[in-house]
RODO-2510 file (C-alpha; in nm, 4 decimals, decimal comma):
residues 277
     n   res          X          Y          Z
     1     m     7,5397    -0,5085     2,8712
     2     t     7,8671    -0,2895     2,7626
     3     a     7,6957    -0,3119     2,3976
     4     v     7,2738    -0,2644     2,4919
     5     a     7,4696     0,1092     2,7409
     6     a     7,6544     0,1823     2,5108
     7     t     7,3654     0,1901     2,2326
     8     l     7,1594     0,3269     2,4241
     9     g     7,3713     0,6025     2,5116
    10     v     7,4587     0,4954     2,9175
    11     s     7,6016     0,4414     3,1255
    12     r     7,6187     0,0710     3,2950
    13     a     7,5093     0,1659     3,6183
    14     n     7,2185     0,3363     3,5628
    15     l     7,0954     0,0412     3,3192
    16     h     7,1730    -0,2130     3,5482
    17     d     7,0187    -0,0338     3,8174
    18     r     6,7067     0,0441     3,5468
    19     l     6,7564    -0,3259     3,5470
    20     n     6,6978    -0,3888     3,8520
    21     g     6,4504    -0,2273     3,9840
    22     n     6,6157     0,0250     4,2134
    23     a     6,6613     0,3720     3,9948
    24     k     6,5038     0,6638     4,1170
    25     p     6,1947     0,7817     3,9099
    26     r     6,2715     1,1688     3,8160
    27     r     6,0477     1,3772     4,0241
    28     g     5,9140     1,7442     3,8613
    29     y     6,0808     2,1074     3,9555
    30     h     5,9686     2,1454     4,3884
    31     k     6,1396     2,4585     4,5538
    32     a     5,9788     2,4968     4,9909
    33     q     5,9876     2,8502     4,8242
    34     v     5,7492     2,7649     4,5119
    35     a     5,4721     2,7485     4,8007
    36     a     5,4999     3,1474     4,9178
    37     v     5,5818     3,2524     4,5991
    38     l     5,2935     3,0733     4,4138
    39     p     4,9066     3,2711     4,5662
    40     r     5,2030     3,5934     4,4796
    41     i     5,2053     3,5072     4,1941
    42     e     4,8596     3,4112     4,1491
    43     r     4,7094     3,7309     4,2213
    44     l     4,9647     3,9452     4,0353
    45     v     4,8715     3,7816     3,7384
    46     a     4,4680     3,8218     3,8143
    47     e     4,5250     4,2021     3,8952
    48     r     4,7492     4,1829     3,5629
    49     p     4,6599     3,9611     3,3423
    50     t     4,7696     4,1177     2,9911
    51     y     5,1152     4,0675     3,2330
    52     g     5,3650     3,7815     3,0363
    53     y     5,6115     3,5695     3,3465
    54     r     5,9346     3,8611     3,2830
    55     r     5,7074     4,1721     3,3655
    56     i     5,4957     3,8868     3,6768
    57     t     5,8874     3,8388     3,7501
    58     a     5,9623     4,1968     3,8066
    59     v     5,6470     4,3070     4,0099
    60     l     5,6743     4,0229     4,1761
    61     n     6,0383     4,1260     4,3061
    62     r     5,9788     4,3914     4,3990
    63     e     5,7204     4,2808     4,6523
    64     l     5,9788     4,0637     4,7686
    65     r     6,2368     4,3219     4,8212
    66     a     6,0023     4,5537     4,9764
    67     a     5,9066     4,2525     5,2505
    68     g     6,2440     4,1229     5,2827
    69     l     6,3142     3,8487     5,1000
    70     p     6,4923     3,7456     4,8271
    71     p     6,4077     3,8059     4,5149
    72     a     6,2830     3,4986     4,2458
    73     n     6,4777     3,4053     3,8815
    74     h     6,2858     3,4518     3,6421
    75     k     6,3353     3,0584     3,4878
    76     r     6,1719     2,9405     3,9008
    77     v     5,9304     3,1793     3,7841
    78     y     5,8226     3,0928     3,3808
    79     r     5,8287     2,6967     3,5371
    80     i     5,6096     2,7606     3,8629
    81     m     5,3701     2,9258     3,5934
    82     k     5,3723     2,7070     3,3578
    83     r     5,3156     2,3894     3,6350
    84     n     5,0385     2,5651     3,7536
    85     n     4,8926     2,7183     3,3462
    86     l     4,9588     3,0672     3,4329
    87     l     5,1514     3,1112     3,1110
    88     l     4,9844     3,3853     2,8714
    89     e     4,9309     3,2438     2,5326
    90     r     5,0237     3,2998     2,1899
    91     s     4,9158     3,5349     1,9833
    92     g     4,9720     3,2859     1,6477
    93     f     5,0639     3,6026     1,4363
    94     d     5,3368     3,7115     1,3396
    95     r     5,4777     4,0621     1,3692
    96     p     5,4995     4,3060     1,0504
    97     e     5,8608     4,4136     0,9677
    98     r     5,8839     4,7878     0,9745
    99     i     6,1738     4,9795     0,9260
   100     h     6,2772     5,2629     1,1879
   101     d     6,3812     5,4944     0,9441
   102     g     6,4601     5,7688     1,2709
   103     k     6,6795     5,7102     1,5926
   104     v     6,4647     5,5757     1,9082
   105     i     6,6065     5,6082     2,2313
   106     m     6,8686     5,8518     2,3239
   107     m     7,1260     5,7947     2,5466
   108     r     6,9753     6,0253     2,8898
   109     s     6,6041     6,2290     2,9976
   110     n     6,5120     6,5242     2,8948
   111     l     6,6942     6,5050     2,5297
   112     r     6,3893     6,3835     2,3090
   113     w     5,9662     6,3846     2,4350
   114     c     5,7951     6,1965     2,2242
   115     s     5,4208     6,2205     2,1379
   116     d     5,1384     6,0943     1,9538
   117     g     4,8070     6,0107     2,0131
   118     l     4,5323     5,7044     1,9927
   119     e     4,1360     5,7077     2,0536
   120     f     3,9275     5,3342     2,1498
   121     t     3,5386     5,3329     2,1949
   122     c     3,3405     5,3108     2,4902
   123     w     3,0582     5,0557     2,5621
   124     n     2,8158     5,2673     2,5361
   125     g     2,9906     5,4310     2,2028
   126     d     3,0840     5,7559     2,3331
   127     v     3,4512     5,8047     2,1735
   128     i     3,7357     5,8366     2,4215
   129     r     4,0938     6,0957     2,2287
   130     l     4,3839     6,0598     2,4169
   131     a     4,7272     6,2357     2,3520
   132     f     5,0568     6,2223     2,5311
   133     l     5,4042     6,2940     2,5986
   134     i     5,6864     5,9669     2,6557
   135     d     6,0985     6,0834     2,7787
   136     a     6,2508     5,8558     2,5004
   137     h     6,4773     5,8257     2,7531
   138     d     6,3276     5,6725     3,0473
   139     r     5,9524     5,5732     2,9284
   140     e     5,7559     5,8109     3,1368
   141     i     5,4692     5,9893     3,0661
   142     i     5,5052     6,3248     3,1602
   143     s     5,1888     6,5325     3,0761
   144     w     4,8682     6,3902     2,9027
   145     r     4,5107     6,5430     2,8005
   146     a     4,2045     6,2914     2,6936
   147     v     3,8614     6,4015     2,5547
   148     a     3,5502     6,2030     2,4675
   149     n     3,3169     6,2735     2,1222
   150     a     3,6606     6,5208     1,9939
   151     g     3,9520     6,5480     1,8414
   152     i     4,3104     6,6967     2,0550
   153     s     4,2664     7,0634     1,9775
   154     g     4,5775     7,2411     1,8771
   155     s     4,5044     7,4716     2,2566
   156     d     4,5196     7,0805     2,4229
   157     v     4,8899     7,0317     2,3276
   158     r     5,0107     7,3269     2,4080
   159     d     4,8294     7,2879     2,7455
   160     m     5,0077     6,9699     2,7327
   161     l     5,4178     7,0785     2,6767
   162     l     5,3529     7,3862     2,9011
   163     e     5,3194     7,1016     3,1855
   164     a     5,5658     6,8460     3,1249
   165     v     5,8127     7,1253     3,1030
   166     e     5,6911     7,2867     3,4612
   167     a     5,6490     6,9023     3,5663
   168     r     6,0105     6,8306     3,4671
   169     f     6,2095     7,1554     3,5426
   170     g     5,9693     7,3896     3,7668
   171     t     5,9303     7,6182     3,6266
   172     f     5,8565     7,7819     3,2250
   173     r     6,1378     7,7438     3,0133
   174     a     6,3719     7,4711     2,9860
   175     p     6,7099     7,4630     3,0600
   176     e     6,8354     7,3632     2,7166
   177     i     6,6916     7,2649     2,3814
   178     i     6,4377     6,9500     2,3725
   179     e     6,2730     6,7776     1,9871
   180     v     5,9463     6,7050     2,0414
   181     l     5,8560     6,3996     1,7956
   182     s     5,5033     6,3827     1,6711
   183     d     5,2926     6,3388     1,3814
   184     n     5,2296     6,5412     1,1399
   185     g     4,8869     6,6408     1,2758
   186     s     4,7114     6,9365     1,2711
   187     a     4,7764     7,0224     1,6341
   188     y     5,0505     6,9711     1,6712
   189     t     5,1567     7,1446     1,3401
   190     a     4,9659     7,4199     1,4282
   191     k     5,2120     7,7548     1,3462
   192     e     5,0641     7,8467     1,7716
   193     t     5,2242     7,5083     1,8202
   194     r     5,4887     7,5382     1,6978
   195     i     5,6411     7,9572     1,8324
   196     f     5,4659     7,7852     2,1899
   197     a     5,6911     7,5547     2,1702
   198     r     6,0128     7,7368     2,1035
   199     q     5,8708     7,9543     2,3549
   200     l     5,9524     7,6928     2,6099
   201     g     6,2626     7,5986     2,4325
   202     l     6,1065     7,2671     2,2505
   203     k     6,2261     7,2396     1,9249
   204     s     5,9776     7,1007     1,7077
   205     c     6,0274     6,7570     1,4617
   206     f     5,7886     6,5737     1,2948
   207     t     5,7777     6,2010     1,1484
   208     p     5,8396     6,1032     0,7679
   209     v     5,4885     6,0647     0,6534
   210     a     5,3274     5,7385     0,6296
   211     s     5,6193     5,6898     0,8686
   212     p     5,4663     5,6004     1,2055
   213     q     5,7496     5,3731     1,4004
   214     s     6,0146     5,6248     1,3622
   215     n     5,8371     5,7094     1,6580
   216     g     5,8102     5,4157     1,7781
   217     m     5,8515     5,4808     2,1628
   218     s     5,5533     5,6831     2,1128
   219     e     5,3979     5,3644     1,9397
   220     a     5,4846     5,1247     2,2235
   221     f     5,2756     5,2961     2,4487
   222     v     4,9895     5,3526     2,2306
   223     k     5,0637     4,9100     2,2550
   224     t     5,0796     4,9051     2,6344
   225     l     4,8067     5,1471     2,7035
   226     k     4,5191     4,9532     2,4692
   227     r     4,6765     4,5899     2,6021
   228     d     4,7362     4,6946     3,0106
   229     y     4,4355     4,8635     3,0915
   230     v     4,2328     5,0035     2,7801
   231     r     4,1412     4,5947     2,7210
   232     v     4,1091     4,4385     3,0827
   233     n     3,9067     4,7555     3,2427
   234     p     3,5552     4,8076     3,2593
   235     l     3,4530     5,0359     2,9553
   236     p     3,0798     5,2014     3,0405
   237     n     3,0648     5,5895     2,9615
   238     a     3,2950     5,8929     2,8949
   239     e     3,2909     5,9893     3,2230
   240     t     3,3735     5,6499     3,3711
   241     v     3,6512     5,6889     3,1836
   242     l     3,7845     6,0167     3,1879
   243     r     3,8194     5,9736     3,5784
   244     l     3,9912     5,6031     3,5156
   245     i     4,2642     5,7539     3,2746
   246     g     4,4873     5,9231     3,5542
   247     n     4,4803     5,5892     3,7687
   248     w     4,6172     5,3908     3,4480
   249     i     4,9066     5,6446     3,3724
   250     e     4,9776     5,6406     3,6897
   251     d     5,0092     5,3210     3,7340
   252     y     5,2083     5,2983     3,4677
   253     n     5,4881     5,5560     3,5661
   254     e     5,5329     5,4026     3,8982
   255     n     5,5209     4,9602     3,8681
   256     h     5,4635     4,8987     3,4579
   257     p     5,8414     4,7221     3,3952
   258     h     5,9762     4,7683     3,0471
   259     s     6,2707     4,5499     2,9373
   260     g     6,4498     4,8739     2,8097
   261     l     6,4505     4,9207     3,2003
   262     k     6,6314     4,5924     3,3115
   263     w     6,2608     4,5748     3,4669
   264     k     6,2062     4,8659     3,6084
   265     s     5,8722     5,0864     3,5755
   266     p     5,9768     5,3739     3,4215
   267     r     5,9826     5,6247     3,8068
   268     e     6,2018     5,3396     3,9227
   269     f     6,3928     5,3677     3,6633
   270     i     6,4324     5,7568     3,7191
   271     r     6,4816     5,6916     4,0966
   272     a     6,8070     5,4587     4,0265
   273     e     6,9615     5,7209     3,8244
   274     t     6,9379     6,0085     3,9825
   275     e     7,0904     5,7689     4,3396
   276     t     7,3509     5,6803     4,0786
   277     a     7,3744     6,0359     3,9695
***
């Protein structure tokens, strides 16, 4: 038996128990907490079908803490979701490699705001175009503009810049120079827009030609908005969608967990930084 145990790489006692039928069968992972947590996970997956287990864990733990319950480990959530076929399916496509040509993440808020635009089509053919400003540190969408069947104009961008300064500082001028990084679209490069930005205490910066990845913070938000909101909501017409966009952005700011923010939402992260300051 010693030689057989050595060959199989098991202990003699284990082999003896197996031969005599005394070995206990291995059972699947089970905790009492699973029964209480599974319904919550199922509801969150139904509400946010594009979230993977990491983001589901972050939202779940937010609920558990609010209820005075202990948080769940992300590994446990992964096992529960895997056992119940709740995990996201892999897309099967490799990510294209892109070189980042600029500094993306800033060390504190209000050093750089990034801006970009996106468009998508409603079911009836209406085209929605959206522009936004996102902070390169805390990832909050500070201001935005959306239009239907038209382009984002220089006036829209200027209104968005003014709204962002008012939202962050409660005044008409930033207390220190803030970079505003955008592409080379005419709404951003227009002389009136650049002059107006300087009057607000903002410095206009532009990505290199054919290098959208230099504005990676904005690119990431575009992907998030399309994946987690546009693709999973009804888009019957422009009138309906324009009413929904504000709710989407509010939900993103308040609830969407970011790996770069320690799985907090932008406003959770801002509040945590404010409390520790």
